[in-house]
Biopython code that builds the backbone (N, CA, C, O; Angstrom):
import numpy as np
from Bio.PDB.StructureBuilder import StructureBuilder

atoms = [
    (1, "MET", "N", (83.430, 288.919, 202.597)),
    (1, "MET", "CA", (84.536, 289.467, 203.395)),
    (1, "MET", "C", (84.023, 290.617, 204.260)),
    (1, "MET", "O", (83.455, 291.585, 203.754)),
    (2, "SER", "N", (84.220, 290.502, 205.489)),
    (2, "SER", "CA", (83.712, 291.543, 206.379)),
    (2, "SER", "C", (84.632, 292.757, 206.311)),
    (2, "SER", "O", (85.747, 292.694, 205.791)),
    (3, "SER", "N", (84.131, 293.854, 206.849)),
    (3, "SER", "CA", (84.896, 295.083, 206.782)),
    (3, "SER", "C", (86.102, 295.015, 207.675)),
    (3, "SER", "O", (87.027, 295.806, 207.490)),
    (4, "GLU", "N", (86.148, 294.104, 208.649)),
    (4, "GLU", "CA", (87.305, 293.921, 209.502)),
    (4, "GLU", "C", (88.421, 293.313, 208.844)),
    (4, "GLU", "O", (89.569, 293.596, 209.187)),
    (5, "ASN", "N", (88.160, 292.454, 207.872)),
    (5, "ASN", "CA", (89.177, 291.714, 207.108)),
    (5, "ASN", "C", (89.754, 292.525, 205.925)),
    (5, "ASN", "O", (90.853, 292.220, 205.461)),
    (6, "GLU", "N", (89.060, 293.511, 205.451)),
    (6, "GLU", "CA", (89.484, 294.295, 204.258)),
    (6, "GLU", "C", (90.667, 295.200, 204.669)),
    (6, "GLU", "O", (90.693, 295.727, 205.781)),
    (7, "PRO", "N", (91.627, 295.368, 203.771)),
    (7, "PRO", "CA", (92.718, 296.238, 204.068)),
    (7, "PRO", "C", (92.213, 297.709, 204.286)),
    (7, "PRO", "O", (91.240, 298.151, 203.674)),
    (8, "LYS", "N", (92.884, 298.388, 205.131)),
    (8, "LYS", "CA", (92.502, 299.767, 205.516)),
    (8, "LYS", "C", (92.573, 300.685, 204.300)),
    (8, "LYS", "O", (91.726, 301.566, 204.151)),
    (9, "TYR", "N", (93.552, 300.505, 203.437)),
    (9, "TYR", "CA", (93.736, 301.405, 202.274)),
    (9, "TYR", "C", (93.392, 300.668, 201.010)),
    (9, "TYR", "O", (94.121, 300.812, 200.029)),
    (10, "LYS", "N", (92.373, 299.916, 200.961)),
    (10, "LYS", "CA", (91.979, 299.191, 199.797)),
    (10, "LYS", "C", (91.711, 300.102, 198.548)),
    (10, "LYS", "O", (92.127, 299.805, 197.428)),
    (11, "ASP", "N", (91.010, 301.198, 198.812)),
    (11, "ASP", "CA", (90.717, 302.080, 197.678)),
    (11, "ASP", "C", (91.966, 302.714, 197.168)),
    (11, "ASP", "O", (92.077, 302.860, 195.951)),
    (12, "ALA", "N", (92.895, 303.099, 197.948)),
    (12, "ALA", "CA", (94.148, 303.736, 197.611)),
    (12, "ALA", "C", (94.962, 302.698, 196.763)),
    (12, "ALA", "O", (95.563, 303.047, 195.747)),
    (13, "LEU", "N", (94.957, 301.446, 197.211)),
    (13, "LEU", "CA", (95.726, 300.421, 196.487)),
    (13, "LEU", "C", (95.141, 300.116, 195.118)),
    (13, "LEU", "O", (95.866, 299.873, 194.153)),
    (14, "LEU", "N", (93.829, 300.132, 195.055)),
    (14, "LEU", "CA", (93.144, 299.931, 193.776)),
    (14, "LEU", "C", (93.456, 301.109, 192.795)),
    (14, "LEU", "O", (93.717, 300.872, 191.615)),
    (15, "ALA", "N", (93.428, 302.338, 193.279)),
    (15, "ALA", "CA", (93.753, 303.468, 192.458)),
    (15, "ALA", "C", (95.219, 303.381, 192.030)),
    (15, "ALA", "O", (95.520, 303.674, 190.873)),
    (16, "TYR", "N", (96.128, 302.995, 192.901)),
    (16, "TYR", "CA", (97.531, 302.851, 192.548)),
    (16, "TYR", "C", (97.721, 301.759, 191.483)),
    (16, "TYR", "O", (98.529, 301.891, 190.563)),
    (17, "SER", "N", (96.975, 300.720, 191.637)),
    (17, "SER", "CA", (97.105, 299.598, 190.637)),
    (17, "SER", "C", (96.647, 300.079, 189.274)),
    (17, "SER", "O", (97.292, 299.757, 188.276)),
    (18, "ASN", "N", (95.559, 300.838, 189.186)),
    (18, "ASN", "CA", (95.110, 301.357, 187.942)),
    (18, "ASN", "C", (96.021, 302.413, 187.358)),
    (18, "ASN", "O", (96.160, 302.486, 186.137)),
    (19, "ALA", "N", (96.649, 303.238, 188.187)),
    (19, "ALA", "CA", (97.576, 304.286, 187.739)),
    (19, "ALA", "C", (98.822, 303.665, 187.153)),
    (19, "ALA", "O", (99.399, 304.234, 186.226)),
    (20, "THR", "N", (99.251, 302.562, 187.635)),
    (20, "THR", "CA", (100.514, 301.931, 187.205)),
    (20, "THR", "C", (100.355, 301.369, 185.788)),
    (20, "THR", "O", (101.360, 301.098, 185.130)),
    (21, "LEU", "N", (99.160, 301.193, 185.316)),
    (21, "LEU", "CA", (98.977, 300.658, 183.995)),
    (21, "LEU", "C", (99.543, 301.653, 182.914)),
    (21, "LEU", "O", (100.244, 301.222, 181.998)),
    (22, "GLY", "N", (99.247, 302.928, 183.025)),
    (22, "GLY", "CA", (99.799, 303.905, 182.154)),
    (22, "GLY", "C", (101.296, 304.001, 182.243)),
    (22, "GLY", "O", (101.960, 304.112, 181.212)),
    (23, "ILE", "N", (101.854, 303.963, 183.427)),
    (23, "ILE", "CA", (103.273, 303.995, 183.639)),
    (23, "ILE", "C", (103.921, 302.760, 183.014)),
    (23, "ILE", "O", (104.965, 302.879, 182.374)),
    (24, "SER", "N", (103.337, 301.601, 183.181)),
    (24, "SER", "CA", (103.929, 300.392, 182.629)),
    (24, "SER", "C", (103.903, 300.396, 181.148)),
    (24, "SER", "O", (104.801, 299.826, 180.528)),
    (25, "MET", "N", (102.902, 301.023, 180.520)),
    (25, "MET", "CA", (102.891, 301.129, 179.101)),
    (25, "MET", "C", (104.043, 301.972, 178.535)),
    (25, "MET", "O", (104.708, 301.602, 177.568)),
    (26, "VAL", "N", (104.235, 303.086, 179.167)),
    (26, "VAL", "CA", (105.333, 304.015, 178.828)),
    (26, "VAL", "C", (106.652, 303.357, 179.002)),
    (26, "VAL", "O", (107.517, 303.448, 178.130)),
    (27, "VAL", "N", (106.833, 302.689, 180.119)),
    (27, "VAL", "CA", (108.123, 302.016, 180.410)),
    (27, "VAL", "C", (108.385, 300.942, 179.399)),
    (27, "VAL", "O", (109.516, 300.819, 178.928)),
    (28, "ALA", "N", (107.364, 300.132, 179.029)),
    (28, "ALA", "CA", (107.564, 299.024, 178.121)),
    (28, "ALA", "C", (107.988, 299.558, 176.771)),
    (28, "ALA", "O", (108.885, 298.993, 176.146)),
    (29, "VAL", "N", (107.359, 300.648, 176.293)),
    (29, "VAL", "CA", (107.783, 301.241, 174.985)),
    (29, "VAL", "C", (109.204, 301.741, 175.103)),
    (29, "VAL", "O", (110.020, 301.472, 174.222)),
    (30, "LEU", "N", (109.536, 302.478, 176.189)),
    (30, "LEU", "CA", (110.876, 302.968, 176.312)),
    (30, "LEU", "C", (111.986, 301.872, 176.367)),
    (30, "LEU", "O", (113.074, 301.998, 175.806)),
    (31, "ILE", "N", (111.620, 300.821, 177.073)),
    (31, "ILE", "CA", (112.572, 299.701, 177.129)),
    (31, "ILE", "C", (112.745, 299.052, 175.775)),
    (31, "ILE", "O", (113.857, 298.664, 175.416)),
    (32, "GLY", "N", (111.680, 298.926, 175.023)),
    (32, "GLY", "CA", (111.729, 298.402, 173.635)),
    (32, "GLY", "C", (112.560, 299.303, 172.766)),
    (32, "GLY", "O", (113.354, 298.818, 171.959)),
    (33, "ILE", "N", (112.406, 300.575, 172.903)),
    (33, "ILE", "CA", (113.207, 301.582, 172.116)),
    (33, "ILE", "C", (114.658, 301.466, 172.490)),
    (33, "ILE", "O", (115.528, 301.489, 171.619)),
    (34, "GLY", "N", (114.941, 301.341, 173.786)),
    (34, "GLY", "CA", (116.288, 301.222, 174.240)),
    (34, "GLY", "C", (117.021, 299.958, 173.763)),
    (34, "GLY", "O", (118.206, 299.980, 173.431)),
    (35, "ILE", "N", (116.259, 298.860, 173.746)),
    (35, "ILE", "CA", (116.799, 297.583, 173.223)),
    (35, "ILE", "C", (117.087, 297.738, 171.703)),
    (35, "ILE", "O", (118.138, 297.346, 171.196)),
    (36, "GLY", "N", (116.089, 298.332, 171.016)),
    (36, "GLY", "CA", (116.271, 298.511, 169.582)),
    (36, "GLY", "C", (117.479, 299.414, 169.259)),
    (36, "GLY", "O", (118.234, 299.156, 168.321)),
    (37, "TYR", "N", (117.633, 300.462, 170.051)),
    (37, "TYR", "CA", (118.798, 301.421, 169.828)),
    (37, "TYR", "C", (120.111, 300.655, 170.096)),
    (37, "TYR", "O", (121.089, 300.792, 169.360)),
    (38, "PHE", "N", (120.100, 299.832, 171.188)),
    (38, "PHE", "CA", (121.312, 299.117, 171.474)),
    (38, "PHE", "C", (121.658, 298.105, 170.395)),
    (38, "PHE", "O", (122.819, 297.975, 170.009)),
    (39, "LEU", "N", (120.662, 297.396, 169.912)),
    (39, "LEU", "CA", (120.943, 296.385, 168.864)),
    (39, "LEU", "C", (121.341, 297.065, 167.580)),
    (39, "LEU", "O", (122.213, 296.566, 166.869)),
    (40, "GLU", "N", (120.727, 298.193, 167.256)),
    (40, "GLU", "CA", (121.209, 298.978, 166.025)),
    (40, "GLU", "C", (122.620, 299.422, 166.234)),
    (40, "GLU", "O", (123.411, 299.270, 165.303)),
    (41, "SER", "N", (123.011, 299.942, 167.330)),
    (41, "SER", "CA", (124.392, 300.437, 167.494)),
    (41, "SER", "C", (125.347, 299.234, 167.556)),
    (41, "SER", "O", (126.500, 299.373, 167.149)),
    (42, "LEU", "N", (124.939, 298.117, 168.024)),
    (42, "LEU", "CA", (125.797, 296.964, 168.127)),
    (42, "LEU", "C", (126.066, 296.317, 166.790)),
    (42, "LEU", "O", (127.205, 295.972, 166.476)),
    (43, "PHE", "N", (124.944, 296.141, 165.946)),
    (43, "PHE", "CA", (125.124, 295.467, 164.714)),
    (43, "PHE", "C", (125.106, 296.383, 163.517)),
    (43, "PHE", "O", (125.461, 295.960, 162.417)),
    (44, "GLY", "N", (124.705, 297.626, 163.697)),
    (44, "GLY", "CA", (124.647, 298.550, 162.584)),
    (44, "GLY", "C", (123.574, 298.335, 161.593)),
    (44, "GLY", "O", (123.708, 298.776, 160.451)),
    (45, "VAL", "N", (122.531, 297.694, 161.948)),
    (45, "VAL", "CA", (121.371, 297.409, 161.082)),
    (45, "VAL", "C", (120.213, 298.224, 161.577)),
    (45, "VAL", "O", (119.810, 298.090, 162.733)),
    (46, "ARG", "N", (119.652, 299.091, 160.705)),
    (46, "ARG", "CA", (118.600, 300.041, 161.040)),
    (46, "ARG", "C", (117.286, 299.393, 161.496)),
    (46, "ARG", "O", (116.622, 299.897, 162.401)),
    (47, "TRP", "N", (116.916, 298.264, 160.858)),
    (47, "TRP", "CA", (115.591, 297.712, 161.188)),
    (47, "TRP", "C", (115.571, 297.078, 162.558)),
    (47, "TRP", "O", (114.481, 296.814, 163.064)),
    (48, "LEU", "N", (116.735, 296.807, 163.217)),
    (48, "LEU", "CA", (116.688, 296.326, 164.539)),
    (48, "LEU", "C", (116.180, 297.370, 165.551)),
    (48, "LEU", "O", (115.623, 297.016, 166.591)),
    (49, "PHE", "N", (116.369, 298.606, 165.247)),
    (49, "PHE", "CA", (115.681, 299.623, 166.095)),
    (49, "PHE", "C", (114.213, 299.522, 166.076)),
    (49, "PHE", "O", (113.555, 299.579, 167.115)),
    (50, "TRP", "N", (113.648, 299.363, 164.822)),
    (50, "TRP", "CA", (112.196, 299.191, 164.676)),
    (50, "TRP", "C", (111.664, 297.935, 165.251)),
    (50, "TRP", "O", (110.514, 297.872, 165.684)),
    (51, "LEU", "N", (112.512, 296.901, 165.263)),
    (51, "LEU", "CA", (112.080, 295.662, 165.895)),
    (51, "LEU", "C", (111.942, 295.934, 167.428)),
    (51, "LEU", "O", (110.994, 295.444, 168.041)),
    (52, "GLY", "N", (112.852, 296.690, 168.039)),
    (52, "GLY", "CA", (112.741, 297.025, 169.406)),
    (52, "GLY", "C", (111.505, 297.806, 169.720)),
    (52, "GLY", "O", (110.850, 297.587, 170.740)),
    (53, "VAL", "N", (111.184, 298.737, 168.821)),
    (53, "VAL", "CA", (109.977, 299.545, 168.999)),
    (53, "VAL", "C", (108.715, 298.643, 168.977)),
    (53, "VAL", "O", (107.800, 298.796, 169.786)),
    (54, "ILE", "N", (108.715, 297.711, 168.027)),
    (54, "ILE", "CA", (107.585, 296.804, 167.944)),
    (54, "ILE", "C", (107.500, 295.929, 169.202)),
    (54, "ILE", "O", (106.400, 295.674, 169.692)),
    (55, "TRP", "N", (108.647, 295.463, 169.736)),
    (55, "TRP", "CA", (108.633, 294.694, 170.955)),
    (55, "TRP", "C", (108.083, 295.548, 172.059)),
    (55, "TRP", "O", (107.284, 295.042, 172.847)),
    (56, "GLY", "N", (108.432, 296.758, 172.176)),
    (56, "GLY", "CA", (107.949, 297.639, 173.243)),
    (56, "GLY", "C", (106.470, 297.869, 173.161)),
    (56, "GLY", "O", (105.792, 297.821, 174.187)),
    (57, "VAL", "N", (105.922, 298.124, 171.955)),
    (57, "VAL", "CA", (104.516, 298.359, 171.779)),
    (57, "VAL", "C", (103.749, 297.063, 172.079)),
    (57, "VAL", "O", (102.671, 297.091, 172.673)),
    (58, "SER", "N", (104.312, 295.955, 171.669)),
    (58, "SER", "CA", (103.668, 294.627, 171.934)),
    (58, "SER", "C", (103.612, 294.423, 173.422)),
    (58, "SER", "O", (102.585, 293.967, 173.923)),
    (59, "ALA", "N", (104.642, 294.728, 174.150)),
    (59, "ALA", "CA", (104.665, 294.522, 175.587)),
    (59, "ALA", "C", (103.637, 295.467, 176.285)),
    (59, "ALA", "O", (103.016, 295.080, 177.275)),
    (60, "ALA", "N", (103.468, 296.715, 175.755)),
    (60, "ALA", "CA", (102.504, 297.612, 176.313)),
    (60, "ALA", "C", (101.051, 297.060, 176.061)),
    (60, "ALA", "O", (100.194, 297.154, 176.940)),
    (61, "ILE", "N", (100.812, 296.522, 174.921)),
    (61, "ILE", "CA", (99.518, 295.944, 174.630)),
    (61, "ILE", "C", (99.251, 294.755, 175.508)),
    (61, "ILE", "O", (98.128, 294.572, 175.976)),
    (62, "LEU", "N", (100.296, 293.909, 175.753)),
    (62, "LEU", "CA", (100.156, 292.768, 176.625)),
    (62, "LEU", "C", (99.844, 293.188, 178.057)),
    (62, "LEU", "O", (99.091, 292.504, 178.749)),
    (63, "ASN", "N", (100.423, 294.321, 178.516)),
    (63, "ASN", "CA", (100.097, 294.870, 179.841)),
    (63, "ASN", "C", (98.633, 295.285, 179.926)),
    (63, "ASN", "O", (97.982, 295.038, 180.941)),
    (64, "VAL", "N", (98.121, 295.892, 178.907)),
    (64, "VAL", "CA", (96.707, 296.321, 178.925)),
    (64, "VAL", "C", (95.821, 295.081, 178.928)),
    (64, "VAL", "O", (94.814, 295.033, 179.635)),
    (65, "TYR", "N", (96.209, 294.050, 178.112)),
    (65, "TYR", "CA", (95.382, 292.817, 178.136)),
    (65, "TYR", "C", (95.360, 292.179, 179.498)),
    (65, "TYR", "O", (94.304, 291.747, 179.962)),
    (66, "LYS", "N", (96.535, 292.107, 180.170)),
    (66, "LYS", "CA", (96.552, 291.452, 181.454)),
    (66, "LYS", "C", (95.753, 292.282, 182.485)),
    (66, "LYS", "O", (95.093, 291.694, 183.342)),
    (67, "ALA", "N", (95.789, 293.576, 182.430)),
    (67, "ALA", "CA", (95.047, 294.439, 183.321)),
    (67, "ALA", "C", (93.528, 294.207, 183.066)),
    (67, "ALA", "O", (92.735, 294.155, 184.006)),
    (68, "TYR", "N", (93.149, 294.073, 181.779)),
    (68, "TYR", "CA", (91.765, 293.862, 181.445)),
    (68, "TYR", "C", (91.239, 292.532, 182.004)),
    (68, "TYR", "O", (90.120, 292.441, 182.508)),
    (69, "LYS", "N", (92.107, 291.491, 181.893)),
    (69, "LYS", "CA", (91.691, 290.179, 182.397)),
    (69, "LYS", "C", (91.529, 290.222, 183.919)),
    (69, "LYS", "O", (90.609, 289.620, 184.472)),
    (70, "ARG", "N", (92.445, 290.950, 184.593)),
    (70, "ARG", "CA", (92.417, 291.056, 186.067)),
    (70, "ARG", "C", (91.137, 291.804, 186.464)),
    (70, "ARG", "O", (90.426, 291.355, 187.364)),
    (71, "GLN", "N", (90.829, 292.934, 185.813)),
    (71, "GLN", "CA", (89.634, 293.693, 186.147)),
    (71, "GLN", "C", (88.324, 292.870, 185.897)),
    (71, "GLN", "O", (87.383, 292.905, 186.690)),
    (72, "LYS", "N", (88.319, 292.126, 184.745)),
    (72, "LYS", "CA", (87.163, 291.297, 184.429)),
    (72, "LYS", "C", (86.943, 290.228, 185.491)),
    (72, "LYS", "O", (85.806, 289.954, 185.875)),
    (73, "ARG", "N", (88.039, 289.621, 185.968)),
    (73, "ARG", "CA", (87.921, 288.603, 186.967)),
    (73, "ARG", "C", (87.351, 289.219, 188.276)),
    (73, "ARG", "O", (86.519, 288.602, 188.941)),
    (74, "GLU", "N", (87.807, 290.437, 188.633)),
    (74, "GLU", "CA", (87.313, 291.088, 189.835)),
    (74, "GLU", "C", (85.845, 291.428, 189.681)),
    (74, "GLU", "O", (85.076, 291.250, 190.626)),
    (75, "PHE", "N", (85.444, 291.897, 188.552)),
    (75, "PHE", "CA", (84.020, 292.259, 188.342)),
    (75, "PHE", "C", (83.167, 291.027, 188.300)),
    (75, "PHE", "O", (82.028, 291.089, 188.765)),
    (76, "ASP", "N", (83.616, 289.929, 187.789)),
    (76, "ASP", "CA", (82.886, 288.660, 187.793)),
    (76, "ASP", "C", (82.648, 288.193, 189.262)),
    (76, "ASP", "O", (81.564, 287.745, 189.635)),
    (77, "GLU", "N", (83.711, 288.327, 190.049)),
    (77, "GLU", "CA", (83.583, 287.944, 191.465)),
    (77, "GLU", "C", (82.565, 288.825, 192.182)),
    (77, "GLU", "O", (81.804, 288.372, 193.037)),
    (78, "LEU", "N", (82.582, 290.129, 191.792)),
    (78, "LEU", "CA", (81.687, 291.101, 192.412)),
    (78, "LEU", "C", (80.213, 290.773, 191.967)),
    (78, "LEU", "O", (79.285, 290.892, 192.767)),
    (79, "ALA", "N", (80.027, 290.365, 190.702)),
    (79, "ALA", "CA", (78.721, 289.960, 190.208)),
    (79, "ALA", "C", (78.159, 288.783, 190.972)),
    (79, "ALA", "O", (76.943, 288.679, 191.132)),
    (80, "ASN", "N", (78.989, 287.920, 191.435)),
    (80, "ASN", "CA", (78.550, 286.720, 192.201)),
    (80, "ASN", "C", (78.377, 286.996, 193.669)),
    (80, "ASN", "O", (77.944, 286.117, 194.415)),
    (81, "ASP", "N", (78.693, 288.155, 194.092)),
    (81, "ASP", "CA", (78.530, 288.549, 195.512)),
    (81, "ASP", "C", (77.061, 288.596, 195.862)),
    (81, "ASP", "O", (76.276, 289.228, 195.155)),
    (82, "PRO", "N", (76.682, 287.947, 196.924)),
    (82, "PRO", "CA", (75.272, 287.892, 197.348)),
    (82, "PRO", "C", (74.719, 289.318, 197.683)),
    (82, "PRO", "O", (73.509, 289.540, 197.633)),
    (83, "LYS", "N", (75.574, 290.219, 198.005)),
    (83, "LYS", "CA", (75.176, 291.555, 198.306)),
    (83, "LYS", "C", (74.419, 292.222, 197.102)),
    (83, "LYS", "O", (73.510, 293.031, 197.287)),
    (84, "TYR", "N", (74.839, 291.844, 195.889)),
    (84, "TYR", "CA", (74.241, 292.386, 194.701)),
    (84, "TYR", "C", (73.244, 291.428, 194.025)),
    (84, "TYR", "O", (72.886, 291.636, 192.865)),
    (85, "ALA", "N", (72.810, 290.422, 194.712)),
    (85, "ALA", "CA", (71.892, 289.448, 194.117)),
    (85, "ALA", "C", (70.510, 290.061, 193.841)),
    (85, "ALA", "O", (69.795, 289.572, 192.966)),
    (86, "TYR", "N", (70.129, 291.088, 194.545)),
    (86, "TYR", "CA", (68.813, 291.675, 194.358)),
    (86, "TYR", "C", (68.693, 292.274, 192.943)),
    (86, "TYR", "O", (67.590, 292.345, 192.403)),
    (87, "LYS", "N", (69.765, 292.686, 192.365)),
    (87, "LYS", "CA", (69.754, 293.234, 190.999)),
    (87, "LYS", "C", (69.396, 292.145, 190.031)),
    (87, "LYS", "O", (68.569, 292.374, 189.147)),
    (88, "ALA", "N", (69.981, 290.955, 190.150)),
    (88, "ALA", "CA", (69.648, 289.899, 189.286)),
    (88, "ALA", "C", (68.244, 289.423, 189.424)),
    (88, "ALA", "O", (67.609, 289.044, 188.440)),
    (89, "GLN", "N", (67.731, 289.435, 190.662)),
    (89, "GLN", "CA", (66.336, 289.075, 190.853)),
    (89, "GLN", "C", (65.370, 290.062, 190.315)),
    (89, "GLN", "O", (64.286, 289.680, 189.873)),
    (90, "ASN", "N", (65.703, 291.286, 190.330)),
    (90, "ASN", "CA", (64.814, 292.343, 189.706)),
    (90, "ASN", "C", (64.823, 292.241, 188.203)),
    (90, "ASN", "O", (63.798, 292.474, 187.563)),
    (91, "GLU", "N", (65.946, 291.903, 187.629)),
    (91, "GLU", "CA", (66.003, 291.673, 186.177)),
    (91, "GLU", "C", (65.162, 290.526, 185.728)),
    (91, "GLU", "O", (64.526, 290.575, 184.675)),
    (92, "GLU", "N", (65.154, 289.446, 186.561)),
    (92, "GLU", "CA", (64.363, 288.237, 186.216)),
    (92, "GLU", "C", (62.866, 288.564, 186.321)),
    (92, "GLU", "O", (62.080, 288.081, 185.506)),
    (93, "GLU", "N", (62.469, 289.350, 187.279)),
    (93, "GLU", "CA", (61.106, 289.704, 187.441)),
    (93, "GLU", "C", (60.560, 290.559, 186.337)),
    (93, "GLU", "O", (59.390, 290.459, 185.969)),
    (94, "GLU", "N", (61.451, 291.432, 185.793)),
    (94, "GLU", "CA", (61.080, 292.279, 184.692)),
    (94, "GLU", "C", (60.910, 291.471, 183.372)),
    (94, "GLU", "O", (60.109, 291.848, 182.516)),
    (95, "ASP", "N", (61.652, 290.384, 183.220)),
    (95, "ASP", "CA", (61.566, 289.581, 182.055)),
    (95, "ASP", "C", (60.264, 288.830, 181.988)),
    (95, "ASP", "O", (59.761, 288.549, 180.900)),
    (96, "GLU", "N", (59.700, 288.496, 183.155)),
    (96, "GLU", "CA", (58.452, 287.719, 183.253)),
    (96, "GLU", "C", (57.291, 288.450, 182.979)),
    (96, "GLU", "O", (56.190, 287.902, 183.031)),
]
sb = StructureBuilder()
sb.init_structure("model")
sb.init_model(0)
sb.init_chain("A")
sb.init_seg("    ")
for serial, (resi, resn, name, xyz) in enumerate(atoms, 1):
    if name == "N":
        sb.init_residue(resn, " ", resi, " ")
    sb.init_atom(name, np.array(xyz, "f"), 0.0, 1.0, " ", f" {name:<3s}", serial, name[0])
structure = sb.get_structure()
């Protein structure tokens, strides 16, 4: 991809994407707590609150996993970039 085709604010967008991970984790836990509190007040059963907390924490972990997979895919694409092929060639020469 040439520099003409790259978005002007690519670095800012990448930083924003990484910053939203922390926010999404907090929001997922808070939504889970809210659902748990609502279910507890609706049915009067205490363990429904903790079920909501578990759902929120699980959603936060899922967000981290998805972000990890996205970053790994981007780094794998970067590793296949011909611009960085000299590094792989130097490693092969050192092995011989």
